[in-house]
C-alpha positions in Angstrom: -103.0 41.3 37.1 -101.3 41.4 33.7 -100.5 45.1 34.1 -98.9 44.4 37.5 -96.8 41.6 36.0 -95.7 43.8 33.1 -94.6 46.6 35.5 -92.8 44.1 37.7 -91.1 42.7 34.7 -89.9 46.1 33.6 -88.5 46.8 37.1 -86.7 43.4 37.1 -85.3 44.0 33.6 -83.9 47.4 34.8 -82.5 45.6 37.8 -80.6 43.3 35.5 -78.9 46.4 33.9 -78.1 47.8 37.3 -76.7 44.5 38.5 -74.2 44.7 35.6 -73.1 48.1 36.9 -73.4 49.6 33.4 -74.2 53.2 32.4 -74.8 54.5 29.0 -72.3 57.0 27.6 -73.8 60.4 27.0 -72.9 60.5 23.3 -74.5 57.1 22.6 -77.8 56.7 20.8 -80.0 53.6 20.5 -79.8 51.7 17.2 -81.2 48.3 16.4 -78.4 47.6 14.0 -75.7 48.5 16.6 -77.3 46.5 19.4 -77.7 43.4 17.1 -74.1 43.8 16.0 -72.8 43.9 19.6 -75.0 40.9 20.5 -73.7 38.8 17.5 -70.2 39.7 18.4 -70.9 38.6 22.0 -70.1 42.1 23.3 -73.0 42.0 25.7 -71.9 44.8 27.9 -71.8 47.2 25.0 -75.2 46.0 23.9 -76.7 46.6 27.3 -75.3 50.1 27.4 -77.2 50.9 24.3 -80.3 49.2 25.7 -80.2 51.5 28.7 -81.0 54.5 26.5 -83.6 52.6 24.5 -87.1 54.1 25.0 -88.8 51.0 23.6 -89.4 48.6 26.5 -90.4 45.8 24.2 -87.3 45.9 22.1 -85.3 46.2 25.4 -86.9 43.0 26.7 -86.4 41.2 23.4 -82.7 41.9 23.0 -81.9 41.3 26.7 -83.6 37.9 26.4 -81.4 37.2 23.4 -78.3 38.0 25.4 -79.4 35.6 28.1 -79.9 32.9 25.5 -76.5 33.4 24.0 -74.8 33.2 27.5 -76.5 29.8 27.9 -75.7 28.7 24.3 -72.0 29.6 24.8 -71.6 27.6 28.1 -74.4 25.1 28.5 -74.2 26.3 32.1 -77.1 25.5 34.5 -76.9 28.9 36.1 -77.2 30.7 32.8 -80.0 28.4 31.7 -81.9 29.4 34.9 -81.3 33.1 34.2 -82.5 32.6 30.6 -85.7 30.9 31.6 -86.4 33.7 34.1 -85.8 36.2 31.4 -88.3 34.4 29.1 -91.0 34.7 31.7 -90.3 38.4 32.2 -90.1 39.1 28.5 -93.4 37.4 27.7 -95.2 39.4 30.4 -93.8 42.6 28.9 -94.9 41.5 25.4 -98.5 40.9 26.6 -98.8 44.7 26.9 -97.8 45.4 23.3 -100.6 46.7 21.0 -102.0 44.0 18.7 -101.5 46.3 15.8 -97.7 45.9 16.0 -96.2 43.1 13.9 -93.4 42.8 16.5 -95.8 41.5 19.2 -96.3 38.0 18.0 -92.9 37.9 16.4 -91.2 38.7 19.7 -93.4 36.1 21.5 -92.6 33.5 18.9 -88.9 34.0 19.2 -88.9 33.7 23.0 -91.0 30.5 22.8 -88.7 29.2 20.1 -85.5 29.9 22.1 -87.0 28.5 25.3 -88.1 25.4 23.4 -84.5 24.9 22.3 -83.3 25.3 25.9 -85.8 22.8 27.1 -84.8 20.4 24.3 -81.1 20.6 25.3 -82.1 19.8 28.9 -84.2 16.8 27.9 -87.4 18.4 28.9 -89.1 17.2 25.7 -92.7 17.9 26.6 -91.9 21.5 27.6 -89.9 21.8 24.4 -92.8 20.6 22.3 -95.3 22.9 23.9 -93.0 26.0 23.5 -92.3 25.2 19.9 -96.0 24.8 19.3 -96.6 28.2 20.9 -93.9 29.7 18.7 -95.1 28.1 15.5 -98.7 29.2 16.0 -97.8 32.8 16.7 -95.4 33.2 13.7 -97.9 31.5 11.4 -100.6 33.9 12.6 -98.3 36.8 12.3 -97.5 35.9 8.7 -101.2 36.1 7.9 -101.7 39.4 9.7 -98.5 41.1 8.5 -97.4 39.4 5.3 -94.8 42.1 4.5 -93.1 41.8 7.9 -90.0 39.9 6.7 -88.7 38.9 10.1 -91.5 36.3 10.1 -89.6 34.5 7.4 -86.7 33.5 9.6 -88.8 31.5 12.0 -91.3 30.2 9.5 -88.4 29.2 7.2 -86.7 27.4 10.1 -89.9 25.5 10.8 -90.6 24.6 7.2 -87.1 23.5 6.4 -86.3 21.8 9.7 -89.6 19.9 10.0 -89.2 18.4 6.6 -86.4 16.2 8.0 -87.2 15.3 11.6 -85.5 12.1 13.0 -88.0 9.5 14.2 -87.0 10.1 17.8 -88.5 13.6 17.6 -91.4 12.9 15.4 -93.7 14.0 18.2 -92.8 17.6 17.4 -94.3 17.4 13.9 -97.3 15.5 15.3 -97.8 18.2 17.8 -97.5 21.0 15.3 -99.6 19.1 12.7 -97.1 20.2 10.0 -94.5 18.3 8.1 -92.6 21.1 6.5 -91.3 21.9 3.1 -87.5 22.0 2.6 -87.4 24.2 -0.5 -90.0 26.7 0.6 -88.3 26.9 4.1 -84.9 27.7 2.6 -86.4 30.3 0.3 -88.0 32.1 3.3 -84.7 32.0 5.2 -82.9 33.6 2.3 -85.5 36.4 2.2 -85.1 36.9 6.0 -81.3 37.1 5.5 -81.6 40.0 3.2 -84.8 41.8 4.3 -85.6 41.0 8.0 -86.4 43.9 10.2 -84.8 42.1 13.2 -81.5 40.2 13.2 -81.0 39.7 9.4 -77.4 38.6 10.1 -78.6 35.9 12.4 -80.9 34.7 9.7 -77.9 34.7 7.3 -76.0 32.5 9.8 -78.8 30.0 10.0 -79.2 29.9 6.3 -75.6 29.0 5.8 -75.9 26.2 8.4 -79.1 24.9 6.7 -77.2 24.6 3.4 -74.9 22.1 5.0 -77.3 20.2 7.2 -80.4 20.0 5.0 -79.1 20.5 1.5 -75.9 18.4 2.1 -73.9 21.0 0.3 -70.7 21.6 2.2 -69.1 23.7 -0.5 -72.0 26.1 -0.6 -72.3 26.2 3.2 -68.6 27.1 3.5 -68.8 29.7 0.7 -71.8 31.2 2.5 -70.0 31.3 5.9 -66.7 32.6 4.4 -68.6 35.5 2.9 -70.1 36.5 6.3 -66.7 35.9 8.0 -64.9 38.1 5.5 -67.2 41.0 6.4 -66.2 40.6 10.1 -63.2 38.3 10.6 -62.9 39.3 14.2 -66.4 38.2 15.0 -66.2 35.2 17.4 -69.6 33.8 16.6 -69.0 33.9 12.8 -65.6 32.2 13.4 -67.2 29.5 15.5 -69.8 28.7 12.9 -67.3 28.7 10.1 -64.8 26.6 11.9 -67.5 24.2 13.1 -68.6 23.5 9.5 -65.0 23.1 8.4 -63.9 20.7 11.2 -66.9 18.5 10.8 -66.4 18.3 7.1 -62.8 17.2 6.9 -61.2 20.6 6.7 -59.6 20.8 10.0 -56.5 22.6 8.6 -58.7 25.4 7.4 -60.5 25.5 10.7 -57.3 25.9 12.7 -56.5 29.1 10.7 -59.8 30.6 11.8 -59.3 29.5 15.4 -56.0 31.1 15.8 -57.7 34.1 17.6 -59.0 31.9 20.5 -56.5 33.3 23.1 -57.3 36.9 22.2 -61.0 36.3 22.7 -60.5 34.3 25.9 -58.6 37.2 27.4 -60.8 40.0 26.2 -63.1 41.0 29.0 -65.4 42.8 26.5 -66.3 39.5 24.9 -68.4 36.7 26.4 -66.3 33.7 25.5 -67.8 30.7 23.7 -66.4 27.7 25.6 -67.0 25.3 22.7 -64.2 27.0 20.8 -61.7 25.0 23.0 -63.4 21.8 22.2 -63.6 22.6 18.5 -59.9 23.5 18.3 -59.0 20.3 20.2 -61.0 18.3 17.8 -59.2 19.9 14.8 -55.8 19.2 16.3 -56.9 15.6 17.0 -57.8 15.1 13.3 -54.5 16.6 12.3 -52.7 14.0 14.5 -51.3 16.8 16.7 -52.1 15.1 19.9 -50.1 17.4 22.2 -52.1 20.5 21.2 -55.3 18.5 21.0 -54.9 17.4 24.6 -54.2 21.0 25.8 -57.4 22.3 24.2 -59.5 19.3 25.2 -58.3 19.5 28.8 -59.1 23.2 29.0 -62.6 22.5 27.7 -63.2 19.5 30.1 -61.9 21.3 33.2 -63.8 24.6 32.6 -67.0 23.5 31.0 -70.0 23.2 33.3 -72.4 21.6 30.8 -72.9 18.1 29.5 -73.4 18.4 25.7 -70.3 17.2 23.8 -68.4 16.5 27.0 -68.6 12.8 26.3 -66.9 13.3 22.9 -64.2 15.5 24.4 -63.5 12.9 27.1 -63.5 10.2 24.5 -61.0 11.9 22.2 -58.7 12.6 25.2 -58.9 8.9 26.1 -58.1 7.9 22.6 -55.0 10.1 22.6 -53.6 8.0 25.5 -54.6 4.8 23.8 -52.9 5.8 20.5 -49.8 6.8 22.5 -49.6 3.3 24.0 -50.8 4.3 27.5 -53.8 1.9 27.8 -53.8 2.1 31.6 -54.7 5.8 31.7 -56.9 5.5 28.7 -58.9 2.8 30.4 -59.6 5.0 33.4 -61.1 7.7 31.1 -63.0 5.2 29.0 -64.6 3.8 32.2 -65.6 7.3 33.3 -67.3 7.8 29.9 -69.1 4.5 30.1 -70.8 5.6 33.3 -72.2 8.7 31.7 -75.8 9.3 30.7 -76.7 9.6 27.0 -78.1 12.8 25.5 -79.4 14.0 22.2 -76.0 14.3 20.5 -74.9 11.3 18.4 -71.2 12.0 19.1 -71.6 11.7 22.9 -73.8 8.6 22.6 -71.2 7.0 20.3 -68.5 7.7 23.0 -70.7 6.1 25.7 -71.4 3.0 23.4 -67.7 2.4 22.5 -66.0 3.4 25.8 -66.5 0.1 27.7 -65.3 -1.9 24.7 -62.1 0.2 24.5 -61.6 0.0 28.2 -61.5 -3.8 28.2 -58.1 -4.2 26.5 -55.5 -2.3 24.5 -56.0 -1.8 20.8 -54.6 -4.5 18.5 -52.8 -3.7 15.3 -55.9 -3.6 13.1 -57.7 -1.4 15.6 -54.8 1.0 15.7 -54.7 1.1 11.9 -58.4 1.8 11.6 -58.3 4.5 14.2 -55.4 6.2 12.5 -57.3 6.0 9.2 -60.4 7.5 10.8 -58.4 10.5 12.1 -56.6 11.0 8.8 -59.9 10.9 6.9 -61.6 13.3 9.3 -58.6 15.6 9.0 -58.9 15.6 5.2 -55.8 13.5 4.5 -57.5 11.1 2.1 -54.4 9.7 0.4 -52.7 9.0 3.7 -55.8 7.3 5.0 -55.9 5.1 2.0 -52.3 4.2 2.4 -52.9 3.0 5.9 -55.9 0.8 4.8 -54.4 -0.6 1.5 -52.4 -3.4 3.2 -55.6 -4.4 5.1 -57.5 -4.8 1.9 -55.1 -7.5 0.7 -55.7 -9.5 3.9 -59.3 -8.5 4.5 -60.4 -12.2 4.8 -58.4 -12.5 8.0 -60.1 -9.5 9.6 -63.0 -9.6 12.0 -66.5 -9.0 10.5 -66.6 -5.5 12.1 -63.1 -4.6 10.9 -64.0 -5.7 7.3 -67.2 -3.6 7.5 -65.3 -0.5 8.6 -62.5 -1.1 6.0 -64.9 -1.2 3.1 -67.0 1.7 4.4 -64.0 3.9 5.0 -62.5 3.1 1.6 -65.9 4.1 0.1 -65.8 7.4 2.0 -62.2 8.1 0.9 -63.0 7.4 -2.8 -66.1 9.5 -2.6 -64.1 12.5 -1.3 -61.6 12.0 -4.0 -64.4 12.0 -6.6 -63.6 8.5 -7.7 -67.3 7.5 -7.7 -67.2 4.1 -9.3 -64.7 2.8 -6.7 -66.7 4.5 -3.9 -69.9 2.7 -5.1 -68.1 -0.6 -5.3 -66.9 -0.4 -1.7 -70.2 0.9 -0.4 -71.9 -2.1 -2.0 -69.5 -4.5 -0.3 -70.1 -2.8 3.1 -73.9 -3.1 2.5 -73.4 -6.8 2.1 -72.0 -7.2 5.6 -73.9 -9.6 7.9 -73.6 -7.1 10.8 -76.9 -6.6 12.7 -78.4 -3.8 14.7 -76.8 -5.0 18.0 -73.3 -4.7 16.6 -71.4 -1.4 17.4 -70.3 -1.0 13.8 -73.7 -1.6 12.2 -74.1 2.1 11.6 -71.5 2.0 8.9 -73.6 -0.5 6.9 -76.6 1.9 7.1 -74.4 4.9 6.2 -73.1 3.1 3.2 -76.6 2.8 2.0 -77.2 6.5 2.5 -73.9 7.6 0.9 -74.5 5.4 -2.1 -77.9 7.1 -2.4 -76.2 10.5 -2.3 -73.9 9.5 -5.2 -77.0 8.4 -7.3 -78.7 11.7 -6.4 -75.8 13.7 -7.8 -75.7 11.5 -10.9 -79.4 12.2 -11.4 -80.4 8.6 -10.9 -83.4 9.8 -8.9 -85.4 6.6 -8.6 -82.3 4.7 -7.2 -81.4 7.5 -4.9 -85.0 7.5 -3.4 -84.9 3.7 -3.1 -81.6 3.9 -1.1 -82.7 6.8 1.1 -85.8 4.9 2.0 -83.8 1.7 2.6 -81.5 3.6 5.0 -84.5 4.9 6.9 -85.8 1.4 7.3 -83.0 0.4 9.7 -83.4 1.0 13.4 -81.3 1.2 16.6 -77.8 2.1 15.5 -75.2 4.7 16.3 -75.6 8.2 14.7 -79.2 7.3 13.9 -80.5 10.9 14.4 -78.1 12.4 11.9 -78.6 9.7 9.4 -82.4 10.0 9.5 -82.3 13.8 9.2 -79.9 13.5 6.2 -81.9 10.8 4.4 -85.2 12.6 5.0 -83.6 15.8 3.6 -82.5 13.8 0.6 -86.0 12.7 -0.1 -87.3 16.2 0.4 -84.8 17.5 -2.2 -86.0 14.9 -4.7 -89.7 15.6 -4.4 
């Protein structure tokens, strides 16, 4: 039966090539390096042409499955998700026929299960996600024991070790299922090895390593330096640009991100490249933080009207509604806020934040203090720290007249501004004031109190006050049920892992 499935899978894989209407050029020869380069450049047709002349059916199935995953990744489209899941089934049936003596067998299987687990996770199929991640982890763990010099193992094992060291409480079932808590430092070491020595997709391992520097090591400068190096080697690579701009936008460097995103139109109009739809959202977000609301609205509207998925849609709609509110058009803003309020939450904190605040913002126009706080948020997120402080300074003088939540945000935001300006004593002072707020878990702004605890812990970590940093990270983790909780828990757990 397995033999029949494998043969059927090969015919179906070949059918995928025929469906694309592609033929290999006579002068072309198969090369892993060339195929991987085309895939990471999202030049999928060129990659398929090379796969047509590949005489290794297992490599052919593996790379084609990667293409299907990236099509889903770039669009969050249900149709591409379905094609990817079908490809996973076909690929796994092909890999069953590989000889056990090959280090590629379990590695290919582990990768397919890992990617399928990610797809299930994004679609809220958590049980399926956990089962697939367990299948992936068990295979790569076994493969490392059987083939310790096969360096591609290090990418997946590094991801598991690093990622599972800082799992938010909501997803703790994954670590329970795997029976493994991870080790941040060992995981990152393995990922670095894979980035230099992996037999399969070393550049992909390098991308993931850069992202881990930001997400798990809380080192934005190192992460940006890492990504800039990759970008400099291939500045016209859309995926590299997306990853670099994403780190920049989300770390108060939107001006830098816009320079990288200037090539969006050329990629969107290039039929040789499979366009990453999130680029429009990312550039709209960067313009929004630069207070360029005209351009922000153009990009956000393009994303909203063409995007067929759900992840980050809530945040895109929320920012579009805020543009109308900030321009004094509450009537239109309220329509959009109500639309967001009716949405279902997902696993992304930004979307859940939008859904939480949308009904509040729909109820009435912003008052003066709310307009000032929103402007300060945008200026801060855009990297304009002095201007953000200028907006907030008059509010400090009259803070006693502000609402409890406005006071909390004022003190939290000033702490963030001073921290970015390296004025650490002032940052610590404002964080401590924010920590003293009486806000409770049912308050929309309570998350800023929790984050003040975390960021104060981060300052103590950098000042080598290890005991105090550990105390504050643990305190931050003790709070429950607030906005941005997943991100905070991951960051605080990463902090504790760094201080072991």
